[in-house]
C-alpha positions in Angstrom: -37.5 -51.9 -14.3 -41.0 -52.1 -12.9 -42.1 -48.9 -14.5 -40.5 -49.9 -17.8 -42.2 -53.3 -17.7 -45.6 -51.7 -17.0 -45.3 -49.3 -19.9 -44.2 -52.1 -22.3 -47.3 -54.1 -21.3 -49.9 -51.2 -21.1 -48.5 -48.4 -23.3 -46.1 -50.0 -25.8 -45.7 -46.8 -27.8 -44.0 -45.1 -24.8 -40.2 -44.7 -25.3 -38.2 -45.7 -22.3 -35.0 -43.6 -22.0 -32.6 -44.7 -19.3 -30.3 -42.0 -17.8 -27.0 -42.9 -16.1 -23.8 -41.2 -15.0 -20.7 -41.3 -17.1 -18.5 -43.9 -15.5 -21.3 -46.2 -14.5 -21.5 -49.7 -16.2 -25.2 -50.2 -15.5 -26.1 -49.9 -19.2 -22.8 -51.1 -20.7 -20.8 -47.9 -20.6 -17.1 -48.0 -19.7 -16.3 -47.9 -16.0 -14.8 -44.7 -14.7 -14.6 -42.6 -11.6 -17.8 -41.3 -10.0 -17.5 -39.0 -7.1 -21.2 -38.1 -6.4 -22.6 -40.5 -3.8 -25.4 -42.7 -5.1 -24.7 -42.2 -8.8 -24.1 -45.1 -11.2 -22.9 -48.6 -10.5 -19.7 -50.6 -10.8 -21.8 -53.8 -11.1 -24.7 -54.4 -13.6 -27.8 -54.8 -11.5 -29.3 -58.3 -11.6 -32.8 -56.9 -12.2 -31.8 -54.9 -15.3 -33.4 -56.1 -18.5 -32.1 -54.0 -21.4 -34.8 -55.1 -23.7 -37.1 -52.6 -21.9 -34.8 -49.7 -22.6 -35.1 -47.8 -26.0 -32.2 -45.4 -25.4 -29.6 -44.5 -22.9 -28.2 -41.1 -22.1 -25.0 -40.7 -20.1 -24.5 -37.5 -18.1 -21.1 -36.2 -16.8 -21.2 -35.4 -13.1 -20.4 -31.7 -13.8 -23.6 -31.5 -15.7 -25.4 -33.2 -12.8 -24.1 -30.5 -10.5 -25.0 -27.6 -12.8 -28.5 -29.0 -13.2 -29.0 -29.4 -9.5 -27.9 -25.8 -9.0 -30.2 -24.5 -11.7 -33.1 -26.4 -10.2 -32.2 -25.1 -6.7 -32.2 -21.5 -8.0 -35.9 -22.1 -8.8 -36.6 -23.6 -5.4 -36.2 -27.3 -6.1 -33.4 -28.9 -4.0 -32.9 -32.3 -5.5 -30.2 -34.9 -5.1 -27.5 -36.0 -7.6 -29.7 -38.8 -9.0 -32.5 -36.4 -9.8 -30.1 -33.8 -11.3 -28.7 -36.6 -13.5 -32.3 -37.6 -14.6 -33.3 -34.0 -15.4 -30.1 -33.3 -17.3 -30.5 -36.5 -19.2 -34.2 -35.8 -20.0 -33.3 -32.3 -21.3 -30.4 -33.7 -23.4 -32.5 -36.5 -24.9 -35.4 -34.1 -25.7 -33.1 -31.6 -27.4 -31.4 -34.4 -29.4 -34.8 -35.8 -30.3 -36.1 -32.4 -31.4 -33.0 -31.9 -33.6 -33.4 -35.3 -35.1 -37.0 -34.6 -36.0 -36.1 -31.2 -37.5 -37.4 -29.0 -34.7 -39.2 -29.0 -31.4 -42.6 -30.5 -31.5 -45.0 -31.1 -28.7 -43.7 -34.0 -26.5 -44.9 -35.3 -23.2 -42.0 -36.5 -21.0 -42.1 -38.0 -17.6 -38.9 -38.2 -15.4 -38.7 -40.1 -12.2 -37.1 -38.1 -9.4 -35.4 -40.6 -7.2 -34.0 -38.3 -4.4 -34.1 -35.0 -2.6 -31.1 -32.8 -1.9 -30.7 -33.0 1.9 -28.1 -35.7 1.6 -26.1 -33.8 -1.0 -25.6 -30.5 1.0 -21.9 -31.4 1.7 -21.2 -32.5 -1.9 -23.3 -31.2 -4.8 -24.3 -28.0 -3.0 -20.9 -27.3 -1.3 -18.7 -25.0 -3.3 -15.4 -26.2 -1.7 -16.3 -29.9 -2.4 -17.4 -29.2 -6.0 -14.3 -27.1 -6.8 -11.9 -29.5 -5.1 -13.2 -32.5 -7.0 -14.1 -31.0 -10.4 -12.2 -27.6 -10.6 -13.3 -24.0 -10.4 -15.3 -24.2 -13.7 -17.7 -26.8 -12.3 -19.3 -24.2 -9.9 -21.3 -21.7 -11.9 -23.2 -18.9 -10.2 -26.3 -17.4 -11.6 -26.4 -19.9 -14.4 -29.4 -19.3 -16.6 -29.2 -22.3 -19.1 -32.3 -23.9 -17.7 -34.3 -20.6 -17.9 -34.9 -21.2 -21.6 -35.9 -24.8 -21.1 -38.4 -24.4 -18.3 
C-alpha cells in the first residue's frame, strides 16, 4: 500500500494493478484452497485500502508454478509470490493490449516479493506439484514465456 499511496500522490496517472492468488480474499475474491506457502490470505489485511487499486488480477496456483518454471529456465529462481506477480502482470498486459486493439508501448513495473530458495520443496519439486495439482501442472520445456520476454 505504501507504493500505491506514493504513486497516487506523485504520479496519479500510473495504474495500480494488484495481483492475488485465486482463493485469497485479500481483494474480495471468494475464499478457496491455496496450497503454495505464502500466497494469498484468508483475512483481509487491515492496511489494505482498495481506493488505491485500479484493477485486480487473480492467478490460479498452477499458473504460478508454470511461470516460476519458465523464469527458472532463464536463470531466475523466484518464489511463488513473484511467480504470481509476473503471471498477473503478463495477463493484465495481454488483456490491456487486446482491449486497446493491439499491443502498444507500455512501461510496467512489477514488485518481486521473494526468491525461490524457500520453494524448492514445493513449487520446484515435481512430486509435490504433481501430487497437489496433477500431472498436467508440471510442464517441461515450456516455451510460453519465450514470446513474451
